[in-house]
N, C-alpha and C positions, 0 to 999 in steps of 0.2 A: 336715529342711532346709526353709526357707521359699522361696517363689518368688523373693523378692528376692536370695537367695543365688546363684541361677542367672543373674540379670541381670548383664550385663557393663557396666563403665564404658567410655566411648568410647576411653580410652587403652589399655584391655585389648584391645578389638576391633582397633584400628589396629596394636597390637603383634603380634597374631596374623596380621593381613594382611601386615605387613612381613616377619615371619619366614617366612611361606609363600612370599612372592615371592623372598626371598633364597635359600631352599632350592631353589626351582624353577630359578633362575638358576645356582646351583652345580651341581645335578644335570645341567642342560643342558650346561654347559661340560665336565663330566667325561664325559658321554655322547658328545659330539662328539669329544672327545679319544680316547676308546676306539674310535670309528669312524674315527679318523684323518682327520677333516674339519677342515681349517685354517679358523679364524675368529677375529675379534678378542676375543670373549668368553673363549674357551679360553686364548688367549695371555695375556690380562690375569689370569685366575685362576691360571694356571700360574706366571707371573712373580711375582705379589705374595702368593700364598697357598700353593700346592702346593710350589714349590721351596724357599721358606724353611723349611717344615716338614721336608722331607727333609734340607736342609742342617743344620738344628739338631739332628737326631737323630745326626749324626756330628760335631758340634762345637757352636759357640755362635753361630751366625748366627740368622736367624729373624725379626727385627723390622725393619719399615720403616714409614714414616709411614702408608701406605695400610692395611696390615693392622692396625696399632695402633689407628687410628681405627675401623676396621670391628669389631674385637673389642670395643671399648668400647661401641659402639652396639648390637651384637648382645647383649652382656651385659645392657644396660639393657632391651632388648626382652624378653629371656627373663625378667627379674625381673617385669615387668608381666604377661606372659602366664601365667607359672607361678603368680602370686598368684591369678589367677582359677581356675586348675585346682585348686589346693589348697583353695580355698574351696568349690568345687563338690563335691569329694571329701570335704568335711567333715573335713579333717586338722586336728588340734589346733594352735592358733595361739599357745599359751603359750610362755614362755621355754624350757620343757623341750625344745621342738623344736630350738632352736639348739644345746643341749647334745647332743642326739641326732645332729645333723649334724656336730658338731665333729670327730669322727674322720676325716671325709673330707677335711678340710683337711690333716691329717697324712698321710692316704692318698696324696693327690695329690703332696704335697711329697716324701715318701720315695720314691714311685714315680719321680719325676723324678730323684732322686739315684741310684737304681738304674740308670736310663738313663744318667746322667752318668758312672757308673763302667763303662759299656759291658757291663753284665751281661745285657742283653736281646739276643736275636738280631736280625737285620736286619728280620725281619717285625714284631716287637713294638715295636722301638725308636721308630718314628714315632708310635706311639699314646701316647707319654709325653712329647710336647713340645706346646707351645701351638699351636693351640687344641684339638688332639686329646685331650689329657689331661683337659680340662674336660668334653668330651662323654663320655669313658669313665667319669669319676667320676660324672657324672649318671646314666649307665646303671646303675651299681652301686647308686646311691641308689634308682632306680626298681625295680630287682630286689628290693632289700631291703625297700623300702616295700610292694611288692606282696605280699610274704610276710605282713606285719602286716595289710595291708588284707584279704587273703584270710581270715586267721584271724578278724579282727574280724567278717567277714561271716557267721560261723557263728551269731551272735546267741546266743539262749538254747538252741540245739539241743544244745550240749554244755556241760560245766562249765568254769569258769575255769581250773582246774588242767589239764584236758585241752587247752584252747586253748594254754596256755603250753607244754605238752609238745610239741605239734605245731609251735609257733613255734620252739622251741629246736632241734628236729630239722631243720626246714627251714633255719634260720640256719646250723646246723653244715654242712649240705650246701653252702650258698652259700660259706661260708668255705673249706671243703675244695676247692671248685671253683677258687677263686682260687689256692690253693696248687698245684693241678695245672696250671692254665693258665700261670701265671707261672713256676712251678718248672720246667716243661718248657722254656720259652724260655730261662731262665737256665742250665739244665744243658747246652743245646746251643750256647750262645753261645761265642765264641772265648775270652773271659775266664772265664766261668763254668765251662766244661768243664775248666779247669785248677785250679779251687779245690777245697778240701775243703768240701763242702756239708753236712757232718754237722750243724753248728749250725743251718743253714737248715732242714734236715729236722726237727730236734727242735723248734725254735721254731714252724715252720709247722704241723706236725701238732698241737702243743700249742694253737695258736690255735683249732683246731676245738672245743676244750673250753670256750672262753670263755662260751658261753651258760649252761653249768652253773655256772661260777665267779661270774658276774655276776648270778645269779638273784635274789639278795636286794637287791643294790645298785640294780637298775633296776625294782624292783617297782612303783614309783609311775608309771612311764612308761605311755603307752598302748601298744597292740599294735604300731602302726606305728612309734612311737618306739623300742620295744624292738628290733624286727627291724633297723631302720636303724642303730641304735647298735651292735648286736652284729656285723652283717656288716661295718660300717666298721672297727670295732676289730680284728676278726679279720684283715682285710686289712692293717691297719697292722702287725700282728705279723708277717705273712708277709713284707712288705718289710723290716721291721726285721731279721728273721732273715737275709735275703739280705745286708744290709749288715754284719751281724755276721760272717758267713763271709768277706766281702770284707775287712773290717778286720783279721781274724785273719791274713790273708795278707800284710799290709803290715809293713814294718819299723817298729819302735817310734817312730822319729823322724818318721814321716809322720802319726802320730796326734796330734791336738792337741785336748785337752778343754777348755781354759780358755774358748774362745769360747762353748761350750755353756752354761757357768755364767752368763756375763754375758747372752747373748742370750735365754736362757730365764728367768733369774733376775729381771732387771729387770721384764719384763712380768708375771711371776707376782706380784711385789710390788705392782705397779700394780693388778692385778685385786683383790688382797686389800684394799688400802687403799680402793679405790673401793667395794667391796662393804660393808666395815665402816662407811664413812662414810655410805652411802646406805640401808642396810637398815632403819633405824628409820623413816624417812619412807616407804619402800616398803611396809613392814608396815602403817603407819597407813592408807595408801591402800587396801591389799588388804583390810583389815578392813571397810572400807566399800564394797567391791566395785569399786574403781577401779584402773586401770592408767594411769600417767602417759603422756600422749600418745595414748591411745585414748578416743574420745568415746563417751558412752552410746549404746546401740542406737537407731537412728532419728534421731539428731541430726547435723546438718550442721556444717561448720566455721563458717559464717556465723551459724547459730543459737547456737552456743557462744559466739562472740565477743560476741553481743548479750545473752547470758544474764547475769542478775544474781541470784545465789543463794548460799546458805551453802555448798553442795557445791562450786560453782566456786571460791569463795574458798579452801576447804580444799585443793582440788586444786592451785591455783596456789601456795599456801604451801609445798607439799611436793614438787612435781614436779622442781625443779632438783636436789634431793638424791636423790630416789627413783630417778631414771634411772641414777644411778651404780651401783646394786645390781642392775641388769638385765643378764644375760649378753649380750644383744644389743648393749649399749652398752660394758660394760667389756672384752669380748673384742675388739670392733672397735677400741677405743682402743688396747689393749695390742698388737694385731696391727700397727698402724701403727708403734708405737714399736719393736717387734721387728724390722720390716723396716729401719727407719732405723739401728738399732744394728748389725744384721748387715751392712748395706751399708758402714757406716763401718769396721768391723773388717776386713771382707773386702778393701776397697780399700787402706786405710792400713797394715794390718799384714801382709797376705798378697799384695798386688799384683794383686788381681782388677780386672776392668774391669766397669763397669755397662753392660748391653746394652739395657735398656729405655730408649726414646728420651726420654721425659719426665723420668725420673730422671736420666739422663745430662745433660740440658739444665740441670736444677736444680743439679747438682753443678758444671757448667761456669760457671753464673752466680755461684755463691758462691765458686768457686775452691778449695773444699775439701769433703770428704765430711761433716765434722761439721756443716756448715751444712745439708746434706741431712737429717741426723738431727734437727736442730732443726725443720726444716720438717715432718717427719713427726710430731714431738711436737706442733707447732702444729696439724696436721691432726687429731690426737687431740682437742684442745680444740674444734675445729670440729664434730667428730662428736658430742661431748657436747652442745654448744650446739644442734645440729640436733634431737637426740632430746629435749632438755629443753624445747624450745619448739614443735616441730612437732606438729600434731594430725592423727591418722588417724581416719577414720570407722570405726565398728564393723565394717563390711564390708571394711575395708582392713587388718585385723589381719595377714593373711598378707603383704600388701605390706610392712608395717613390718618383719616378720621377714626377708623376703628382701632388703630394702634393707640391713639390718644384716649379713646373711650376705654380701652382695656386698662390702661394705666390709671385713668380716673377712677374706674370701678374698684380696682383692687386696693386703692388707697382710701377714697372717700366713703365707700359703702361700709367697711368695718369701723371707720371713724364715727360715722353717723350712728351706727348701731351701738357702738360703745358708749357714746355720750347719752343717747336716749335711755339706755339701761341704767346709767348712773343717775339720771334724773328721777326715774321711778323706782330706784332701789332694787333692780333685778340682777 
């Protein structure tokens, strides 16, 4: 790592300062509440943040203008701060990292559906509503990433095969830990204690073997990407097993599969078409060592704008199509479409209500939910436009990934949660 990799941009510094200040204020409010000292700060935090979380774990409250704006600001601050952290840790900034993190979008969504079905006990349930679910997801990413980072740190002391064996064993322990932690909560909950959890046990224990089954398919991943992908995928299977046991207890008429085909099918087709249309241009750039939207090392945005060269012309000729083949783009675009379709079907065909304030306002302005779906599709075009024309400095490669991941999460996660709820009638 070069010294410049450790140097922070001003926006990264201020993001860290802001997050530190927010954390101090939150902990102060909770501490004063624990000491039973009445004060305006504690009252404010309790009214707008704590109570909505507790209410949502028992129903579908949870969002108000204050906490909605706060969550959006904090998410943006985390993106800026984490980009610096990942750069300093020398985490791979290629598109493969997005693919390694993708299981956690499913992890969070299915975890929320398990909570929607009242399968968690009262202690665990509040951890699976916003914003707690995001911090818990991040915790498992950190745990999983630490496994790969630890194994990577062995360097040349041991062979590659031995490193992979250690990584697989540690990943299996992390997956089995999820099964035990969440399995215990499910088994003692009021709903879970009345279910036949055989399928949950079979699927959950089988998830522990994923590192062995996926050994060849993830061989091109870095050690950190491997552990992150494996632990996340194993956790997805754990929650999937819980929902299978729950679904098996329902009468046949409560299970509805057709929304799954549409809500997942359309985004998959979009991903495929984008990839096929853009892969030729992306390959051309890759062959010459370029990635659309990432400037050569040491070059600033202003220097690139003033540059007149054959390489720049080549990049500009291919970048609009090339970005279509990047997972950071086609997954973010398809995620927005997925959310739009899931919302449309949920409200128009199943009588659901939109609880997110901005989405509800858009639906109200259009007078119908299909208009909201079109807005989300239009947002997908905006996402493509942004990545097609935005330039990130070489040192900002991690920021580019995290911006794409943020867009992906806020679209795909609610879409997945919405369609899973439709399937099991929640």
